[in-house]
C-alpha positions as CSV (number, residue, x, y, z in Angstrom):
1,M,11.5,2.9,8.5
2,R,10.5,0.0,10.6
3,L,7.4,-1.9,9.6
4,R,5.0,-3.4,12.1
5,P,1.3,-4.5,12.2
6,M,-1.1,-1.7,12.7
7,A,-2.7,-1.7,16.1
8,A,-5.8,0.0,17.6
9,E,-3.4,2.5,19.3
10,D,-2.3,3.6,15.8
11,L,-5.8,4.5,14.6
12,D,-5.7,8.2,15.6
13,A,-2.4,8.8,13.9
14,V,-3.3,6.9,10.8
15,A,-6.6,8.7,10.5
16,A,-4.9,12.1,11.0
17,L,-2.3,11.2,8.3
18,E,-5.1,10.1,5.9
19,A,-7.0,13.3,6.5
20,A,-3.9,15.3,5.8
21,I,-3.1,13.6,2.5
22,S,-6.4,12.6,0.9
23,P,-9.1,14.9,-0.6
24,G,-11.7,12.2,0.4
25,P,-10.2,10.6,3.5
26,W,-11.1,7.4,5.1
27,T,-12.4,7.9,8.7
28,R,-10.9,6.4,11.8
29,G,-13.9,4.1,11.9
30,I,-13.1,2.7,8.4
31,F,-9.5,2.0,9.6
32,R,-10.9,0.4,12.8
33,D,-13.3,-1.8,10.7
34,C,-10.3,-2.9,8.6
35,L,-8.5,-4.1,11.7
36,M,-11.6,-5.8,13.1
37,A,-12.2,-7.5,9.7
38,G,-8.7,-8.9,9.9
39,Y,-7.3,-7.1,6.9
40,D,-3.5,-7.1,6.7
41,A,-2.8,-3.6,8.0
42,W,0.7,-2.2,8.5
43,V,2.4,1.0,9.7
44,G,5.9,2.3,9.0
45,V,7.4,4.2,11.9
46,D,10.7,5.9,12.7
47,T,12.9,5.2,15.6
48,A,10.7,7.3,17.9
49,D,7.7,5.3,16.7
50,R,6.3,8.3,14.7
51,L,4.1,7.3,11.9
52,L,5.7,7.6,8.4
53,A,3.4,5.4,6.3
54,F,0.6,2.9,6.4
55,G,-0.9,0.3,4.1
56,I,-4.0,-1.9,4.1
57,L,-4.2,-5.2,2.2
58,S,-7.1,-7.5,1.6
59,T,-6.6,-11.0,0.2
60,G,-8.9,-13.8,-0.9
61,A,-9.5,-16.2,-3.9
62,A,-5.9,-15.9,-5.1
63,E,-6.3,-12.1,-5.4
64,A,-5.0,-9.2,-3.4
65,H,-6.3,-5.7,-3.2
66,I,-4.3,-2.8,-1.9
67,L,-7.1,-0.9,-0.2
68,N,-5.1,2.1,1.0
69,L,-1.5,3.3,1.1
70,G,-0.3,6.6,2.5
71,V,3.0,8.4,3.3
72,D,3.5,11.4,5.5
73,P,4.2,14.4,3.1
74,A,7.3,15.4,5.1
75,S,8.7,11.9,4.5
76,R,8.0,11.5,0.8
77,R,10.6,10.8,-1.9
78,R,12.5,8.5,0.6
79,G,11.2,5.2,-0.7
80,Y,8.8,4.6,2.1
81,G,5.8,4.2,-0.2
82,R,7.7,1.7,-2.3
83,R,8.8,-0.2,0.7
84,M,5.3,-0.4,2.1
85,L,3.9,-1.5,-1.2
86,R,6.6,-4.2,-1.7
87,H,5.9,-5.4,1.8
88,L,2.2,-5.7,1.1
89,L,2.8,-7.5,-2.2
90,C,5.2,-10.0,-0.5
91,R,2.6,-10.7,2.1
92,A,-0.1,-11.2,-0.6
93,R,2.2,-13.7,-2.4
94,R,2.9,-15.6,0.9
95,V,-0.9,-16.3,1.3
96,G,-1.2,-17.5,-2.3
97,A,-2.4,-14.4,-4.2
98,E,-1.5,-14.5,-7.8
99,R,-2.7,-11.0,-8.8
100,A,-2.9,-7.7,-7.1
101,F,-5.3,-4.9,-7.8
102,L,-5.6,-1.3,-6.7
103,E,-7.3,2.0,-7.6
104,V,-5.6,5.3,-7.9
105,R,-6.9,8.8,-8.5
106,V,-6.4,9.9,-12.1
107,S,-4.8,13.1,-10.6
108,N,-2.3,11.3,-8.5
109,L,0.6,11.0,-11.0
110,A,3.2,10.3,-8.3
111,A,1.4,7.2,-7.1
112,Q,0.7,6.1,-10.6
113,N,4.5,6.3,-11.3
114,L,5.3,4.3,-8.2
115,Y,2.8,1.6,-9.1
116,R,3.9,1.4,-12.8
117,S,7.6,1.2,-11.7
118,L,6.7,-2.0,-9.9
119,G,4.9,-3.5,-12.9
120,F,1.3,-2.5,-12.4
121,H,-0.7,-1.8,-15.5
122,E,-4.0,-0.2,-16.2
123,I,-7.0,-2.5,-16.7
124,G,-9.9,-0.1,-16.4
125,V,-11.4,3.1,-15.0
126,R,-14.0,3.5,-12.2
127,L,-16.0,6.6,-13.0
128,N,-16.6,9.0,-10.2
129,Y,-15.0,6.6,-7.7
130,Y,-13.3,9.0,-5.3
131,R,-14.8,11.9,-3.4
132,N,-13.0,15.2,-3.4
133,P,-14.0,18.8,-2.5
134,E,-15.0,19.5,-6.2
135,G,-17.3,16.5,-6.3
136,R,-16.1,13.2,-7.7
137,E,-12.9,11.9,-9.4
138,D,-12.3,8.9,-11.6
139,A,-10.0,6.0,-10.5
140,L,-7.6,4.0,-12.7
141,V,-7.8,0.3,-11.9
142,L,-4.3,-1.2,-11.9
143,S,-3.3,-4.8,-11.8
144,L,-0.1,-6.8,-11.3
145,S,0.7,-10.5,-11.8
146,L,2.4,-11.6,-8.6
147,D,3.6,-14.8,-10.2
148,A,5.6,-13.0,-12.9
149,M,7.1,-10.3,-10.8
150,G,10.2,-12.2,-9.4
151,T,11.8,-11.1,-6.2
152,L,11.1,-7.7,-4.7
153,G,14.5,-6.7,-3.3
154,D,17.1,-7.8,-0.9
155,D,15.7,-6.3,2.3
156,S,15.4,-9.0,4.9
157,E,11.7,-8.1,5.5
158,Y,11.0,-8.9,1.8
159,A,13.3,-11.9,1.7
160,A,11.6,-13.4,4.7
161,D,8.2,-12.9,3.1
162,L,9.6,-14.5,-0.1
163,G,10.9,-17.6,1.7
164,G,14.4,-16.3,2.0
165,R,15.0,-15.5,-1.7
166,S,16.6,-12.2,-2.5
167,D,17.9,-10.3,-5.5
168,P,20.9,-8.2,-4.5
169,G,20.5,-6.3,-7.8
170,S,17.3,-4.6,-6.8
171,A,17.8,-3.1,-3.3
172,P,14.7,-1.3,-1.9
173,Q,14.6,2.4,-2.5
């Protein structure tokens, strides 16, 4: 998977993927607004430039917020979500963020496992945060200290974001 900044030309594919994977999806307009606001938005694509994953990051006041992260269901369990998340966290560190936050559906155990495997821990619950066909669903609020997390792998994309440091013992999955 090759990572590149999200562009306006990606919005239709990103919104379609979001609609396919989320019970309460963001609209194309929300993704467009993120680009227009200057959020750090990325896509992961294959060699044919087919969308495999996307991620949106907001940073400010020494904090980072993973706003949205998605992986094509046909491409799951290949480490693409982990790679995108690591990439976003590296970018957050590069601009001075000391802590990252995100929300995750209480029903999304796979995502919770991914986040916890990278060191995120639960700091709270947002009641009725997410929309879904049955009504509303709570979100767990997770946090990660970026100062204490060390390096994120030996992938050159991560190492470049970390100022060239790498840890060969923790290759990206």
